[in-house]
C-alpha positions as CSV (number, residue, x, y, z in Angstrom):
1,M,249.7,84.1,217.9
2,P,253.4,84.5,217.3
3,S,254.5,86.9,214.5
4,F,257.3,89.0,213.1
5,D,257.6,91.8,210.5
6,T,260.0,91.7,207.5
7,V,261.2,95.2,206.7
8,C,263.8,96.9,204.5
9,D,264.7,99.9,206.7
10,P,268.2,101.6,206.6
11,N,269.7,103.5,209.5
12,Q,269.4,107.1,208.2
13,V,271.6,108.5,210.9
14,E,274.5,106.3,210.0
15,I,274.0,107.0,206.3
16,K,274.1,110.7,206.9
17,N,277.3,110.3,209.1
18,A,278.9,108.2,206.3
19,V,278.1,110.9,203.7
20,D,279.5,113.6,206.0
21,N,282.7,111.6,206.5
22,A,283.0,111.1,202.8
23,A,282.6,114.8,202.2
24,K,285.4,115.5,204.7
25,E,287.7,113.1,202.9
26,I,286.9,114.5,199.5
27,A,287.7,118.0,200.8
28,T,291.1,117.0,202.1
29,R,292.2,114.6,199.3
30,F,294.9,116.1,197.0
31,D,293.6,114.5,193.8
32,F,290.3,116.3,194.3
33,K,291.8,119.8,194.8
34,G,290.6,122.4,192.2
35,T,287.8,120.1,191.0
36,P,284.0,120.4,191.6
37,A,284.1,117.0,193.5
38,A,281.4,117.0,196.2
39,I,278.8,114.7,197.9
40,D,275.5,115.7,199.5
41,I,272.4,114.1,200.9
42,K,268.9,115.3,200.9
43,D,266.1,113.1,202.3
44,K,266.8,109.7,200.6
45,D,268.9,111.0,197.7
46,I,272.7,111.1,197.7
47,T,274.1,113.4,195.1
48,L,277.6,113.0,193.8
49,L,279.2,115.8,191.8
50,G,282.5,115.5,189.8
51,S,284.4,116.6,186.7
52,A,284.3,113.1,185.0
53,D,282.9,109.6,185.3
54,F,286.1,108.2,186.8
55,Q,285.9,110.9,189.6
56,L,282.3,109.9,190.3
57,T,283.5,106.3,190.6
58,Q,286.2,107.3,193.1
59,I,283.6,109.3,195.2
60,E,281.2,106.4,195.1
61,D,284.0,104.1,196.3
62,I,284.8,106.4,199.2
63,L,281.0,106.5,200.1
64,R,280.8,102.7,200.0
65,S,283.8,102.3,202.3
66,K,282.4,104.8,204.8
67,L,279.1,103.0,204.8
68,T,280.8,99.7,205.3
69,K,282.8,101.0,208.2
70,R,279.5,102.1,209.8
71,Q,277.9,98.6,209.2
72,V,275.3,100.0,206.7
73,D,274.6,97.4,204.0
74,V,275.5,98.9,200.5
75,R,272.5,97.0,199.0
76,F,270.4,99.9,200.3
77,L,272.0,102.1,197.5
78,D,270.2,102.2,194.2
79,R,272.6,103.8,191.7
80,G,271.2,106.0,189.0
81,T,272.9,107.1,185.8
82,A,275.5,109.8,185.4
83,Q,274.2,113.1,183.8
84,K,276.2,116.0,182.3
85,V,275.5,119.2,184.2
86,G,276.7,122.3,182.3
87,G,280.4,122.7,181.5
88,D,282.7,120.0,182.7
89,K,280.5,118.7,185.6
90,V,278.9,115.3,185.9
91,K,276.2,114.5,188.5
92,L,275.1,111.1,189.8
93,V,272.1,110.6,192.1
94,I,272.0,107.5,194.3
95,K,268.7,106.7,196.0
96,V,268.5,105.0,199.4
97,R,266.0,102.2,199.4
98,S,263.5,102.2,202.2
99,G,260.6,99.9,202.5
100,I,259.7,96.8,200.5
101,E,258.2,97.5,197.0
102,A,254.8,95.9,196.2
103,E,256.3,93.6,193.6
104,T,259.0,92.3,195.9
105,A,256.5,91.9,198.8
106,K,254.3,89.7,196.5
107,K,257.4,87.5,195.7
108,V,258.1,87.0,199.4
109,Q,254.5,86.2,200.1
110,Q,254.4,83.6,197.3
111,L,257.7,82.2,198.5
112,I,256.2,81.6,202.0
113,K,253.0,80.2,200.6
114,G,255.0,77.8,198.4
115,S,257.2,76.6,201.1
116,K,254.6,74.4,202.8
117,L,255.4,76.0,206.2
118,K,252.5,76.5,208.5
119,V,252.7,80.3,208.4
120,Q,250.8,83.1,206.7
121,A,252.3,86.2,205.2
122,S,250.4,89.5,204.7
123,I,251.6,92.7,203.2
124,Q,251.3,95.6,205.6
125,G,252.3,98.8,203.7
126,D,256.1,98.7,203.4
127,A,256.5,95.6,205.6
128,I,255.4,92.0,205.5
129,R,253.9,90.4,208.6
130,V,254.4,86.7,209.0
131,T,252.3,84.9,211.5
132,G,252.3,81.2,212.6
133,A,251.3,78.9,215.4
134,K,254.8,77.8,216.4
135,R,258.0,79.8,217.0
136,D,260.0,77.1,215.1
137,D,257.9,77.7,211.9
138,L,258.6,81.4,212.1
139,Q,262.3,80.9,212.5
140,A,262.2,78.5,209.5
141,A,260.4,81.2,207.5
142,M,263.1,83.8,208.5
143,A,265.8,81.4,207.3
144,L,263.9,80.8,204.0
145,I,263.5,84.5,203.4
146,R,267.2,85.2,204.1
147,Q,268.3,82.4,201.8
148,E,266.0,83.2,198.8
149,M,265.9,87.1,198.9
150,T,269.7,87.9,198.7
151,D,269.3,91.0,196.6
152,L,267.6,93.0,199.4
153,P,268.9,93.9,202.8
154,L,265.9,92.6,204.7
155,S,265.7,92.6,208.5
156,F,263.2,91.2,210.9
157,D,261.5,93.3,213.5
158,N,258.7,93.1,216.1
159,F,259.1,89.4,216.9
160,R,256.2,88.5,219.2
161,D,255.8,85.2,220.9
């Protein structure tokens, strides 16, 4: 029976490369000289460090441009709130989304059930498996998911015919 998986999975290698490129640019920019401006990545958390909120905004803009150049969707980034860190430093933690949350998975499952397409959706951990009898129905389900779920960078893997 034909099927495919709907996933939300970023390219971690490209994200790390973009953070490294942003760190190099921050180190060489004149307006960041003598300031604690820095960017670092650990697992799925990107930490921005600066002397003020406007500096964090500049660092985030640099990061977003580097991610865009590497064809990484910026919707993977989940921005936190800026926190004061001793003295004149400000810290911002940006989480990288990975996997589909249970609430969102249920929304996608209900969307497919309500669409009257002859396909079934089942939640498989961090992914959603969609199965159907015809390939055309599966492609219609993909188009429906792309159209309705615009806030997440969903991709489709493991298409089996």
